[in-house]
C-alpha positions as CSV (number, residue, x, y, z in Angstrom):
1,M,-5.7,36.9,-26.3
2,L,-6.2,35.7,-22.7
3,E,-10.0,36.8,-22.6
4,N,-10.8,35.1,-25.9
5,Y,-8.8,32.0,-24.7
6,Q,-11.1,32.2,-21.3
7,N,-14.0,32.4,-23.3
8,H,-13.1,29.3,-25.2
9,V,-12.1,27.6,-22.1
10,Q,-15.7,28.3,-20.5
11,Q,-17.7,27.0,-23.7
12,R,-15.7,24.0,-24.0
13,A,-16.3,23.3,-20.3
14,T,-19.9,23.2,-20.7
15,Q,-19.5,19.9,-22.9
16,G,-17.0,18.6,-20.1
17,I,-14.1,18.8,-22.4
18,P,-10.8,20.9,-22.4
19,P,-9.7,23.5,-24.7
20,L,-8.2,23.3,-28.0
21,P,-4.3,23.4,-27.8
22,L,-2.8,27.0,-28.5
23,D,-2.0,27.7,-32.1
24,A,1.0,29.7,-33.3
25,G,-0.6,32.8,-32.9
26,Q,-1.6,32.2,-29.6
27,T,1.7,30.8,-28.3
28,S,3.3,33.9,-29.7
29,E,1.3,36.1,-27.7
30,L,1.7,34.0,-24.6
31,C,5.2,34.4,-24.8
32,E,5.3,38.2,-24.9
33,L,3.0,37.8,-22.1
34,L,5.5,36.1,-20.1
35,K,8.5,38.2,-21.0
36,N,6.5,40.3,-18.3
37,P,3.6,39.0,-16.6
38,A,0.8,40.8,-14.9
39,N,0.6,40.0,-11.2
40,G,-1.8,37.3,-10.4
41,I,-1.7,35.3,-13.7
42,E,1.8,33.8,-13.5
43,E,0.8,30.3,-12.9
44,K,-2.1,30.6,-15.6
45,L,0.5,31.9,-18.2
46,M,3.3,28.8,-17.2
47,G,0.5,26.2,-17.2
48,L,-0.5,27.1,-20.8
49,L,3.4,27.4,-21.8
50,R,4.1,23.8,-20.2
51,D,0.9,22.0,-21.1
52,R,-1.3,23.3,-23.6
53,V,1.1,23.7,-26.6
54,P,1.2,20.8,-29.1
55,P,4.6,18.8,-29.4
56,G,6.6,18.1,-32.1
57,V,6.8,20.1,-35.5
58,D,3.8,21.8,-34.9
59,E,3.9,25.3,-35.7
60,A,2.7,26.3,-32.1
61,A,5.7,24.2,-31.1
62,Y,8.3,26.2,-33.4
63,V,7.3,29.4,-31.4
64,K,7.7,27.6,-28.1
65,A,11.0,26.4,-28.8
66,G,12.3,29.3,-30.2
67,F,11.0,31.2,-27.1
68,L,12.6,28.7,-24.3
69,T,15.7,28.5,-26.7
70,G,16.2,32.6,-26.6
71,I,15.7,32.1,-22.5
72,A,18.5,29.4,-22.2
73,K,20.9,31.6,-24.4
74,G,20.1,34.9,-22.2
75,E,18.9,36.6,-25.3
76,I,15.3,36.9,-23.8
77,T,14.5,37.0,-20.0
78,S,11.1,36.3,-18.1
79,P,11.1,36.4,-14.5
80,L,9.1,33.3,-14.6
81,I,11.1,31.1,-16.2
82,T,15.2,30.6,-15.4
83,P,17.4,29.2,-18.4
84,T,18.0,26.1,-16.7
85,Y,13.9,25.5,-16.4
86,A,13.9,26.5,-20.1
87,V,15.9,23.6,-21.1
88,E,13.8,21.6,-18.8
89,L,10.7,22.6,-20.7
90,L,12.8,22.0,-24.0
91,G,13.0,18.6,-23.2
92,T,9.2,17.9,-22.8
93,M,8.7,18.9,-26.4
94,V,9.0,15.1,-27.7
95,G,11.4,16.0,-30.6
96,G,11.4,18.0,-33.8
97,Y,12.1,22.1,-33.4
98,N,13.8,21.3,-29.8
99,V,16.5,19.0,-31.0
100,Q,19.0,21.2,-32.6
101,S,18.6,23.8,-29.6
102,L,19.5,20.9,-27.0
103,I,22.5,19.6,-28.9
104,E,23.7,23.4,-29.1
105,L,23.2,23.8,-25.4
106,L,25.4,20.7,-25.0
107,K,28.4,23.0,-25.8
108,S,27.1,25.7,-23.3
109,E,29.9,27.2,-21.1
110,N,27.4,27.0,-18.3
111,S,27.8,23.6,-16.8
112,E,24.5,23.7,-15.3
113,L,22.8,24.0,-18.5
114,A,24.8,21.8,-20.6
115,N,24.0,19.0,-18.0
116,T,20.3,19.6,-17.9
117,A,20.5,19.7,-21.9
118,A,22.0,16.1,-21.7
119,K,19.4,15.0,-19.6
120,A,16.7,16.2,-21.7
121,L,18.2,14.9,-24.6
122,S,18.8,11.5,-23.2
123,K,14.9,10.9,-23.0
124,I,14.0,12.3,-26.7
125,L,13.7,9.8,-29.1
126,L,12.9,11.7,-32.2
127,V,16.2,13.0,-33.3
128,Y,16.3,11.6,-37.0
129,D,19.4,12.8,-38.7
130,A,20.8,14.6,-35.5
131,F,21.9,11.4,-34.0
132,N,25.0,11.9,-36.2
133,D,25.5,15.3,-34.7
134,V,25.4,14.1,-31.3
135,I,27.6,10.7,-31.9
136,E,30.1,13.2,-33.5
137,L,30.1,15.7,-30.5
138,A,30.3,13.1,-28.3
139,E,34.0,12.3,-29.1
140,T,35.0,15.5,-27.4
141,N,32.2,16.8,-25.4
142,P,31.2,15.1,-22.2
143,Y,27.8,15.9,-22.1
144,A,27.0,14.7,-25.5
145,K,29.0,11.6,-24.2
146,Q,26.3,11.4,-21.0
147,V,23.6,11.5,-23.8
148,V,25.2,8.5,-26.0
149,D,25.8,6.3,-23.1
150,S,22.0,7.2,-21.7
151,W,20.8,6.1,-25.4
152,A,23.1,2.8,-25.4
153,A,21.8,2.0,-22.0
154,A,18.1,2.5,-22.8
155,E,17.5,4.8,-19.6
156,W,14.8,6.3,-21.8
157,F,13.0,2.9,-21.2
158,T,14.6,1.6,-18.0
159,T,13.3,4.7,-15.9
160,R,9.7,4.3,-17.1
161,P,7.7,2.0,-14.6
162,Q,7.2,-1.8,-15.4
163,L,3.5,-3.0,-15.9
164,P,2.6,-3.7,-12.2
165,E,1.9,-7.5,-10.9
166,T,-1.7,-7.1,-10.7
167,I,-4.4,-4.5,-12.5
168,T,-7.3,-3.9,-10.6
169,V,-10.0,-2.5,-12.7
170,T,-14.0,-1.9,-13.3
171,V,-15.9,-3.4,-16.1
172,F,-17.7,-1.3,-18.9
173,K,-19.0,-4.2,-21.1
174,V,-20.3,-3.5,-24.6
175,P,-22.2,-6.7,-25.5
176,G,-21.9,-8.2,-29.1
177,E,-19.9,-6.6,-31.9
178,T,-18.4,-2.8,-31.7
179,N,-17.1,-1.7,-34.6
180,T,-15.1,1.3,-35.3
181,D,-18.2,3.6,-36.6
182,D,-19.8,3.0,-33.1
183,L,-16.8,4.3,-31.5
184,S,-16.1,7.0,-34.0
185,P,-19.2,7.5,-35.9
186,A,-18.7,8.6,-39.4
187,P,-21.5,11.8,-39.3
188,H,-18.7,13.2,-36.8
189,A,-15.9,12.8,-38.9
190,T,-14.8,16.5,-39.3
191,T,-14.3,16.5,-35.4
192,R,-11.9,13.7,-35.4
193,P,-8.7,15.6,-35.0
194,D,-10.4,17.2,-31.8
195,I,-10.0,14.2,-30.1
196,P,-11.9,15.2,-26.6
197,L,-15.2,16.7,-28.8
198,H,-15.2,13.6,-31.2
199,A,-15.1,11.5,-28.2
200,L,-18.6,12.8,-27.0
201,A,-20.1,11.0,-29.9
202,M,-18.6,7.8,-29.1
203,L,-21.5,5.1,-28.9
204,E,-23.9,7.5,-29.4
205,S,-26.0,4.9,-31.4
206,K,-24.7,1.8,-29.9
207,M,-25.4,2.5,-26.4
208,P,-26.4,6.2,-25.8
209,E,-26.1,6.0,-22.2
210,G,-22.7,4.4,-22.5
211,L,-20.5,7.6,-21.8
212,K,-22.8,8.3,-18.8
213,T,-22.1,5.0,-17.4
214,I,-18.4,5.2,-17.7
215,A,-18.1,8.5,-15.6
216,E,-20.0,6.5,-13.1
217,L,-18.0,3.7,-13.2
218,K,-14.9,5.6,-12.8
219,E,-16.2,6.9,-9.3
220,K,-15.5,3.6,-7.6
221,G,-11.8,4.4,-7.9
222,N,-10.5,2.2,-10.3
223,P,-9.2,2.4,-14.1
224,V,-12.3,1.3,-16.5
225,A,-11.4,-1.3,-18.7
226,Y,-13.6,-1.8,-21.9
227,V,-14.9,-4.9,-22.6
228,G,-16.5,-6.4,-25.6
229,D,-17.5,-9.8,-27.4
230,V,-15.8,-8.3,-30.5
231,V,-14.0,-5.1,-30.7
232,G,-13.0,-2.9,-33.5
233,T,-14.2,-4.3,-36.4
234,G,-14.7,-2.4,-39.7
235,S,-12.6,0.8,-41.0
236,S,-9.4,1.5,-40.0
237,R,-9.7,4.7,-38.3
238,K,-7.6,5.3,-35.3
239,S,-10.2,8.0,-34.4
240,A,-12.1,5.0,-32.8
241,C,-9.1,4.2,-30.6
242,N,-8.8,7.9,-29.9
243,S,-12.2,8.0,-28.4
244,M,-11.8,4.8,-26.3
245,L,-8.5,6.0,-24.8
246,W,-10.2,9.5,-24.0
247,H,-12.6,7.7,-21.8
248,I,-10.5,4.9,-20.3
249,G,-6.8,6.1,-20.9
250,E,-4.3,8.6,-18.9
251,E,-3.4,11.9,-19.5
252,I,0.0,12.0,-21.3
253,P,2.4,15.0,-19.4
254,F,2.9,18.4,-21.5
255,I,0.7,16.9,-24.6
256,P,-2.7,18.3,-24.4
257,N,-5.8,16.6,-25.6
258,K,-4.5,13.2,-25.9
259,K,-4.4,10.0,-23.6
260,S,-2.4,7.1,-24.0
261,G,-2.6,3.6,-21.6
262,G,-5.9,1.7,-21.1
263,Y,-7.0,-1.7,-20.7
264,I,-9.0,-3.4,-23.3
265,L,-10.5,-7.0,-23.0
266,G,-12.2,-8.7,-26.1
267,G,-13.2,-12.0,-27.1
268,K,-12.0,-11.3,-30.3
269,I,-10.3,-7.6,-31.1
270,A,-9.9,-7.0,-34.7
271,P,-6.2,-7.0,-36.1
272,I,-6.1,-3.1,-37.1
273,F,-7.9,-1.8,-33.9
274,F,-5.6,-4.4,-32.1
275,N,-2.5,-2.7,-33.7
276,T,-3.7,0.5,-33.2
277,A,-4.0,0.2,-29.4
278,E,-0.6,-1.3,-29.3
279,D,0.8,1.8,-31.0
280,S,-1.4,4.2,-28.6
281,G,0.2,2.6,-25.7
282,A,-2.8,0.5,-24.5
283,L,-3.0,-3.0,-23.3
284,P,-5.3,-5.0,-25.7
285,I,-6.1,-8.7,-24.2
286,E,-7.8,-11.3,-26.2
287,C,-9.7,-13.6,-23.9
288,D,-12.8,-15.1,-23.1
289,V,-15.1,-12.4,-21.5
290,T,-18.3,-14.3,-21.0
291,K,-18.0,-13.8,-17.2
292,M,-17.6,-10.3,-17.0
293,E,-20.2,-7.9,-16.4
294,T,-20.7,-3.8,-16.5
295,G,-19.7,-2.8,-13.1
296,M,-17.8,-5.8,-11.8
297,V,-14.2,-5.3,-10.2
298,I,-11.9,-8.0,-11.9
299,T,-8.1,-7.8,-11.5
300,I,-6.0,-8.6,-14.5
301,H,-2.4,-10.8,-13.7
302,P,-0.5,-9.6,-16.8
303,Y,2.4,-11.9,-16.0
304,K,0.3,-15.2,-15.0
305,G,-2.0,-14.5,-17.7
306,E,-5.2,-14.9,-15.6
307,I,-8.3,-12.6,-14.6
308,T,-9.8,-12.9,-11.3
309,N,-13.0,-11.3,-9.9
310,E,-13.4,-9.8,-6.3
311,T,-13.5,-13.4,-4.7
312,G,-10.3,-14.3,-6.4
313,E,-12.0,-16.9,-8.6
314,I,-10.3,-17.2,-11.9
315,I,-13.0,-16.1,-14.5
316,S,-10.7,-16.0,-17.7
317,T,-7.2,-16.8,-19.0
318,F,-4.9,-15.4,-21.7
319,T,-1.6,-15.2,-23.4
320,L,-0.2,-11.7,-24.0
321,K,0.6,-11.4,-27.9
322,P,2.6,-10.1,-29.0
323,E,5.7,-11.3,-26.7
324,T,6.7,-7.9,-26.7
325,M,3.6,-6.4,-25.3
326,L,4.8,-5.8,-21.9
327,D,7.6,-3.8,-23.1
328,E,5.2,-1.9,-25.6
329,V,3.0,-0.4,-22.7
330,R,6.2,0.3,-20.5
331,A,7.6,2.5,-23.4
332,G,4.2,4.2,-23.9
333,G,3.2,2.4,-27.1
334,R,4.7,0.0,-29.6
335,I,5.5,3.2,-32.1
336,P,7.8,5.0,-28.9
337,L,9.3,1.2,-28.0
338,L,10.3,0.8,-32.0
339,I,11.5,4.0,-32.5
340,G,13.5,4.0,-28.9
341,R,14.7,0.6,-29.3
342,T,15.9,1.5,-32.7
343,L,17.7,4.4,-31.2
344,T,19.4,2.3,-28.5
345,D,20.7,-0.3,-31.2
346,K,21.9,2.2,-33.5
347,T,23.6,3.7,-30.7
348,R,25.4,0.7,-29.6
349,N,26.0,-0.2,-33.0
350,A,28.1,3.2,-33.5
351,L,29.9,2.3,-30.1
352,G,30.9,-1.2,-31.0
353,L,28.9,-2.7,-28.2
354,E,26.5,-5.9,-28.2
355,T,23.1,-5.8,-28.9
356,S,21.1,-4.6,-25.6
357,T,19.4,-7.3,-23.1
358,V,17.1,-4.7,-21.7
359,F,14.4,-5.5,-23.8
360,T,12.1,-8.5,-25.0
361,R,12.9,-9.4,-28.8
362,P,10.5,-11.0,-31.0
363,Q,11.2,-14.6,-31.0
364,M,11.7,-15.7,-34.6
365,P,9.5,-19.0,-36.1
366,E,11.3,-22.2,-36.8
367,D,12.4,-22.2,-40.8
368,T,10.4,-25.3,-41.9
369,G,12.8,-25.5,-44.8
370,K,9.8,-25.1,-47.0
371,G,9.3,-22.7,-49.8
372,F,7.5,-19.3,-49.6
373,T,4.1,-18.0,-50.6
374,L,4.0,-14.8,-52.8
375,A,3.1,-12.7,-50.3
376,Q,5.9,-14.0,-47.7
377,K,8.4,-13.3,-50.6
378,M,7.2,-10.0,-51.1
379,V,7.6,-8.7,-47.3
380,G,11.0,-10.6,-47.6
381,K,12.1,-8.4,-50.2
382,A,11.2,-5.4,-48.3
383,C,13.2,-6.7,-45.4
384,G,16.1,-7.6,-47.5
385,L,15.1,-11.2,-46.9
386,P,14.5,-14.0,-49.6
387,G,11.0,-14.6,-47.6
388,V,9.4,-13.9,-44.2
389,R,7.7,-16.7,-42.0
390,P,4.3,-16.4,-40.3
391,G,4.9,-15.1,-36.9
392,T,8.1,-13.1,-38.0
393,A,8.2,-9.9,-36.3
394,C,9.5,-7.7,-38.9
395,E,9.8,-4.0,-40.2
396,P,9.1,-3.9,-44.1
397,L,10.2,-0.7,-46.2
398,M,6.8,1.0,-47.3
399,T,7.2,1.7,-50.7
400,T,3.7,3.5,-51.2
401,V,1.6,4.9,-48.5
402,G,-1.7,6.5,-49.0
403,S,-3.8,9.0,-46.7
404,Q,-7.3,10.1,-47.1
405,D,-9.2,13.3,-46.2
406,T,-11.5,11.8,-43.0
407,T,-8.4,10.7,-41.2
408,G,-5.8,12.9,-43.0
409,P,-5.9,15.5,-40.7
410,M,-5.3,12.8,-37.8
411,T,-2.5,11.6,-39.8
412,R,-1.0,15.1,-40.2
413,D,-1.2,15.8,-36.3
414,E,0.6,12.2,-35.8
415,M,3.3,13.4,-38.3
416,K,3.9,16.5,-36.4
417,E,4.3,14.6,-33.2
418,L,6.9,12.1,-34.8
419,A,8.8,15.5,-35.8
420,C,8.3,14.8,-39.4
421,L,9.9,17.5,-41.7
422,G,10.1,15.0,-44.7
423,F,9.1,11.6,-45.6
424,S,11.2,8.5,-45.7
425,A,8.8,6.3,-47.6
426,D,9.6,6.6,-51.2
427,L,5.9,7.8,-51.9
428,V,3.3,9.1,-50.0
429,M,-0.1,10.3,-51.1
430,Q,-2.9,12.4,-49.9
431,S,-6.5,12.2,-51.5
432,F,-9.6,14.3,-51.1
433,C,-12.5,11.8,-51.9
434,H,-14.4,11.4,-48.9
435,T,-15.2,15.1,-48.3
436,A,-15.0,16.7,-51.5
437,A,-19.0,15.9,-52.7
438,Y,-20.6,18.0,-49.7
439,P,-17.8,19.8,-47.6
440,K,-18.4,21.5,-44.5
441,P,-16.3,24.5,-43.5
442,V,-13.9,22.2,-41.6
443,D,-13.5,20.4,-44.7
444,I,-12.7,23.1,-46.8
445,K,-10.2,24.2,-44.4
446,T,-8.7,21.0,-44.7
447,H,-8.6,21.3,-48.6
448,K,-6.6,24.4,-48.4
449,Q,-4.1,23.4,-45.7
450,L,-3.4,19.9,-46.2
451,P,-2.0,19.8,-49.7
452,D,0.9,22.3,-48.8
453,F,1.5,20.0,-45.7
454,F,2.0,16.9,-47.5
455,S,4.1,18.3,-50.6
456,A,6.2,20.4,-48.3
457,R,7.2,16.8,-47.2
458,G,7.8,15.2,-50.5
459,G,4.2,13.9,-50.7
460,V,1.8,13.7,-53.5
461,A,-1.3,15.9,-53.0
462,L,-4.3,15.3,-55.1
463,R,-7.0,17.7,-55.6
464,P,-10.9,17.8,-54.1
465,G,-12.9,16.1,-56.8
466,D,-9.9,14.0,-58.4
467,G,-11.5,10.6,-57.0
468,I,-11.2,7.9,-54.7
469,I,-7.9,7.1,-53.0
470,H,-7.7,3.7,-54.2
471,S,-8.1,4.5,-57.9
472,W,-5.5,6.8,-57.7
473,L,-3.0,5.1,-55.3
474,N,-3.2,1.8,-57.6
475,R,-1.9,3.9,-60.4
476,M,1.2,4.8,-58.5
477,L,2.3,1.3,-57.4
478,L,5.2,-0.8,-58.2
479,P,5.2,-4.8,-58.6
480,D,6.0,-6.9,-55.8
481,T,6.3,-4.0,-53.4
482,V,4.9,-3.4,-49.6
483,G,2.6,-0.2,-48.6
484,T,0.0,0.7,-46.3
485,G,-2.9,3.3,-46.4
486,G,-5.0,4.9,-43.9
487,D,-8.3,3.5,-45.1
488,S,-9.3,-0.4,-44.6
489,H,-10.1,-0.7,-48.3
490,T,-6.4,0.0,-49.1
491,R,-5.6,-3.4,-50.8
492,F,-3.1,-3.4,-53.7
493,P,-3.7,-5.2,-56.8
494,L,0.2,-5.0,-57.4
495,G,2.3,-5.9,-54.7
496,I,0.7,-6.3,-51.0
497,S,-0.4,-3.6,-48.7
498,F,-1.3,-3.7,-44.7
499,P,-4.1,-1.1,-44.1
500,A,-3.7,0.9,-40.8
501,G,-4.9,3.4,-38.5
502,S,-3.9,7.0,-38.9
503,G,-0.8,6.6,-36.4
504,L,0.6,3.9,-38.3
505,V,0.2,5.4,-41.6
506,A,2.2,8.5,-40.3
507,F,4.8,6.2,-38.8
508,A,5.2,4.4,-42.3
509,A,5.3,7.8,-44.1
510,A,7.8,9.4,-41.9
511,L,10.2,6.6,-41.2
512,G,9.3,4.7,-44.2
513,L,9.0,1.4,-42.6
514,M,6.2,-0.7,-40.6
515,P,6.1,-3.1,-37.7
516,L,4.3,-6.1,-39.2
517,D,3.9,-9.6,-37.4
518,M,3.8,-11.7,-41.0
519,P,0.3,-13.4,-40.7
520,E,-0.4,-16.8,-42.2
521,S,-2.1,-17.2,-45.7
522,V,-4.9,-18.9,-47.2
523,L,-4.5,-19.4,-50.9
524,V,-7.7,-19.5,-53.4
525,R,-6.9,-21.1,-56.3
526,F,-9.4,-20.4,-59.4
527,K,-9.7,-23.0,-62.1
528,G,-11.9,-23.6,-65.2
529,K,-13.6,-20.8,-66.9
530,L,-16.1,-18.0,-66.4
531,Q,-19.6,-18.9,-67.4
532,P,-22.2,-16.9,-69.4
533,G,-23.9,-14.2,-67.2
534,V,-21.4,-14.5,-64.5
535,T,-19.5,-11.6,-63.7
536,L,-16.0,-10.4,-62.0
537,R,-18.6,-9.5,-58.6
538,D,-19.9,-13.2,-58.7
539,I,-16.0,-14.4,-58.4
540,V,-15.8,-12.1,-55.5
541,N,-18.7,-13.6,-53.6
542,A,-17.5,-17.2,-55.2
543,I,-14.7,-17.2,-52.4
544,P,-16.7,-16.8,-49.3
545,Y,-19.5,-19.0,-50.8
546,V,-17.0,-21.7,-51.3
547,A,-15.7,-21.4,-47.7
548,I,-18.9,-21.5,-46.3
549,Q,-19.7,-24.7,-48.2
550,K,-16.3,-26.3,-46.8
551,G,-17.3,-25.3,-43.2
552,L,-14.4,-22.8,-43.2
553,L,-16.7,-19.6,-42.7
554,T,-20.0,-19.4,-40.9
555,V,-22.5,-16.2,-40.9
556,A,-23.8,-16.7,-37.2
557,L,-21.7,-14.6,-34.7
558,E,-22.0,-17.3,-32.0
559,N,-19.0,-19.2,-32.3
560,K,-18.2,-17.5,-35.8
561,K,-15.8,-19.4,-38.0
562,N,-13.6,-17.1,-40.5
563,I,-10.4,-18.9,-42.0
564,F,-9.4,-15.7,-43.5
565,S,-9.5,-13.3,-40.7
566,G,-6.4,-11.7,-39.7
567,R,-4.6,-13.9,-42.5
568,I,-3.3,-13.1,-45.9
569,L,-5.7,-13.9,-48.8
570,E,-3.6,-14.9,-51.7
571,M,-5.0,-15.8,-55.1
572,E,-3.9,-17.2,-58.3
573,G,-5.5,-18.8,-61.4
574,L,-6.9,-15.7,-63.2
575,P,-3.3,-14.1,-64.7
576,D,-5.2,-12.1,-67.5
577,L,-7.3,-10.1,-65.3
578,K,-7.0,-6.0,-66.0
579,V,-5.6,-4.7,-62.7
580,E,-8.8,-2.8,-62.1
581,Q,-10.6,-6.0,-61.9
582,A,-7.8,-7.6,-59.9
583,F,-8.5,-5.0,-57.4
584,E,-12.2,-5.9,-57.2
585,L,-10.6,-9.0,-55.8
586,T,-8.1,-7.8,-53.6
587,D,-10.3,-5.0,-52.1
588,A,-13.2,-7.5,-51.1
589,S,-10.3,-9.2,-48.8
590,A,-11.3,-6.2,-46.3
591,E,-15.0,-7.8,-46.2
592,R,-13.1,-11.1,-45.2
593,S,-11.4,-9.3,-42.4
594,C,-7.9,-10.5,-43.9
595,A,-4.7,-8.6,-43.0
596,G,-3.8,-8.1,-46.5
597,S,-4.1,-9.5,-50.2
598,T,-2.1,-10.6,-53.2
599,I,-3.1,-11.7,-56.4
600,K,-0.9,-13.4,-59.2
601,L,-1.1,-11.3,-62.4
602,G,0.8,-11.8,-65.9
603,T,3.6,-9.6,-66.9
604,E,1.8,-8.5,-70.1
605,T,-1.2,-7.5,-68.1
606,I,1.0,-5.1,-65.5
607,S,3.4,-3.8,-68.4
608,E,0.0,-2.3,-70.0
609,Y,-1.1,-1.0,-66.6
610,L,2.4,0.7,-65.8
611,R,2.8,2.0,-69.4
612,S,-0.7,3.8,-69.1
613,N,0.0,4.7,-65.4
614,I,3.5,6.4,-66.6
615,A,1.5,8.6,-69.1
616,L,-1.0,9.6,-66.0
617,L,2.0,10.8,-63.7
618,K,3.8,12.7,-66.2
619,N,0.5,14.2,-67.1
620,M,0.0,15.1,-63.4
621,V,3.4,16.9,-63.1
622,A,2.7,19.1,-66.4
623,R,-0.7,20.2,-64.8
624,G,1.4,21.2,-61.7
625,Y,0.9,18.7,-59.2
626,S,3.1,18.5,-56.3
627,D,5.7,16.9,-55.3
628,A,7.1,16.8,-59.0
629,R,10.4,15.2,-57.8
630,T,8.5,12.4,-56.1
631,I,6.0,11.6,-59.1
632,M,9.1,11.8,-61.5
633,R,11.1,9.6,-58.9
634,R,8.0,6.8,-59.5
635,V,7.9,7.1,-62.9
636,A,11.5,6.6,-63.4
637,K,11.1,3.2,-61.1
638,M,8.0,2.1,-63.3
639,E,10.3,2.6,-66.5
640,Q,13.3,0.5,-64.7
641,W,10.8,-2.4,-64.3
642,L,9.4,-2.2,-67.6
643,A,13.2,-2.5,-69.1
644,N,13.0,-5.8,-67.1
645,P,9.6,-7.1,-66.5
646,E,10.1,-9.7,-63.8
647,L,7.6,-11.0,-61.4
648,M,7.7,-13.1,-58.0
649,S,5.7,-16.3,-57.7
650,G,5.0,-18.3,-54.8
651,D,6.9,-21.6,-54.5
652,A,5.1,-24.7,-55.4
653,D,5.9,-26.4,-51.7
654,A,5.0,-23.1,-49.9
655,E,2.6,-23.7,-46.8
656,Y,-0.6,-22.2,-46.5
657,A,-3.3,-22.1,-43.5
658,E,-5.7,-23.5,-46.1
659,I,-6.0,-23.7,-49.8
660,I,-9.5,-23.3,-51.3
661,E,-10.3,-24.3,-54.9
662,V,-13.1,-22.3,-57.0
663,D,-14.1,-24.0,-59.9
664,L,-15.6,-21.3,-62.1
665,N,-17.1,-24.0,-64.5
666,E,-19.3,-25.0,-61.6
667,I,-20.5,-21.3,-61.1
668,K,-23.9,-20.9,-63.5
669,E,-25.5,-18.3,-61.9
670,P,-25.0,-14.8,-59.9
671,I,-23.9,-14.9,-56.1
672,V,-25.2,-12.1,-54.0
673,A,-24.2,-10.8,-50.2
674,A,-27.6,-10.8,-48.3
675,P,-28.1,-7.9,-45.7
676,N,-26.6,-7.3,-43.5
677,D,-23.2,-9.2,-43.7
678,P,-20.7,-9.6,-46.7
679,D,-20.2,-13.0,-45.5
680,N,-24.1,-14.2,-45.8
681,I,-23.5,-15.1,-49.4
682,K,-26.5,-16.7,-51.2
683,L,-26.8,-17.8,-55.0
684,M,-29.5,-15.7,-56.9
685,S,-31.8,-18.3,-57.1
686,E,-32.1,-18.8,-53.2
687,C,-33.2,-14.9,-53.0
688,A,-35.8,-15.4,-55.8
689,G,-38.7,-13.5,-55.1
690,D,-37.5,-11.4,-52.3
691,K,-38.4,-7.9,-52.1
692,I,-35.6,-5.2,-52.7
693,D,-36.1,-2.1,-51.1
694,E,-33.2,-0.4,-51.2
695,V,-29.9,-0.9,-53.0
696,F,-26.5,0.8,-51.8
697,I,-23.4,1.4,-54.3
698,G,-20.2,2.1,-52.2
699,S,-17.5,4.0,-54.0
700,C,-14.7,1.8,-52.0
701,M,-15.9,-1.2,-53.9
702,T,-16.4,0.4,-57.2
703,N,-14.9,2.2,-60.2
704,I,-15.9,4.6,-63.0
705,G,-15.9,1.5,-65.4
706,H,-19.1,0.0,-63.5
707,Y,-20.9,3.2,-63.9
708,R,-20.2,3.7,-67.7
709,A,-21.4,-0.1,-68.3
């Protein structure tokens, strides 16, 4: 095993990247070697066990946790690992397979072991249902009481360093717009779970010398900050952030092949990418970057909101958003902060203590007393409230979560790190649509392994060749509910969805909720009737067309205006559309850079759709799709809605950032998006005579009905 591994290490070293983490088989052999290590390789073996085994509920972590537990209990011996050190190492494994062992060790008659287990468990956040075991044990066990007191005091957070007053970095600037395909190119999709390898492809087309430049800038001794005019537009893929942080972030102790931290400065940072950076422990800052150039040494003053050059001159100012950003960075990311803060709040509640003041809590916006929009009511319902105002930090329940196959292996890895052994979201679906047509060997492996991973946790796994994620996920939706998906075109025609990167999708599936800073809404109200020769696709393009006429949207990138960016697009006035047609409208909100989208449909339209969907889902169960219990639970909820078909509506006095009226009577000819921008909208007559060289039909934007037509 060691010889094969060493060959692998050398092969990866030629590419300048670390080896892959150990798998379960290698970890098992490593544990055998550690029982009786040969002279001269002791440190190498310990390094592998300590730093090269994935955390959480990876199969290799199961082997490692079992081995260390055996040593801690005296059932296994190794001359290199004392029982106390075994307990310390169990404490570095994040959560999952180590938790029950540590709880058992709190009861050890050996006070040193019990005390070490208490210290280890105090820093572990991913305890899930084991929380109740610790609370119960704390009534009689002083070491469990020590853990509970530590959780209540948020020591997992307070023992981590605060962000310094000043951060000196060297600028690496990518002018213009960097999209997620520049950072994580689609042709390299199969390598995305292998973060160091995939990161070698970053900027290969946009800036071929970029990685070499970053390496040279690091030699100045400062961290390198990624700076761009517009950063992270396009697809929601988390691999874009993973690649960036691999080059500018910091190693995470005991976790192989993943980095955290890093500084990202952008004139505009796309909302999904911004959230992914937050989740990953980076510090994303939106500010004016025009005075920054590659190679400059600048100092970020996070508490003052200033950026200075080497002479001390202020070259940019900013406001950290959200207000919890400093806590997020200190905790190692928004996801650890949310999980840890919830653990502390839950512990204090169990002890009858007041809410902790250690954290910066999101400030709630003032209640205007006005009504709520449809989206605000849907999110409110998912939070147990009548509605949610824009600017509110909330955690709506996720009723439906979708994962697709190019990001699915990353989502799986994130779920393992979250110690997820069962989904808390009501329905989680995994599709195999991006790689089914032309699978590479690694895709075939994914097709075999990923379905079992999802169905074992109560998820619904489709089969290669079944079709596109959106077509299927839409058939599983419940009206007026909230969800998410790991594809930027996850735009529900029923309810509302907020697409996300694979890290947040994993969080939503595992914990059943998702952090959201509620965006403002833009209302598009349709009136009139569809004119002859005008299709639904023209209505899709009519939205940006009218916005351009009103000066609410510009095509030029310089000083670009986009009223839709980061907001929710809410549409009404087309109640009789079929749900598949409604999806064409909500789906295109991705091209508007919207955070989400709703469309007001009629009860009869939705009832007809759900009746068809119930038949489809029952047929899936009959054909052996898993997880049958999850599918039938969704069928029952659809039938429950059909028995009392009620739909939410926006209030007449609801407030919108903008209201745009689209008069269908005035649209008398087709409207097209001209190359190379979905905002570059033209009437067909404006393009008359232009030569067309090529036509691209994208699957995310079409359904089988288009092809039949």
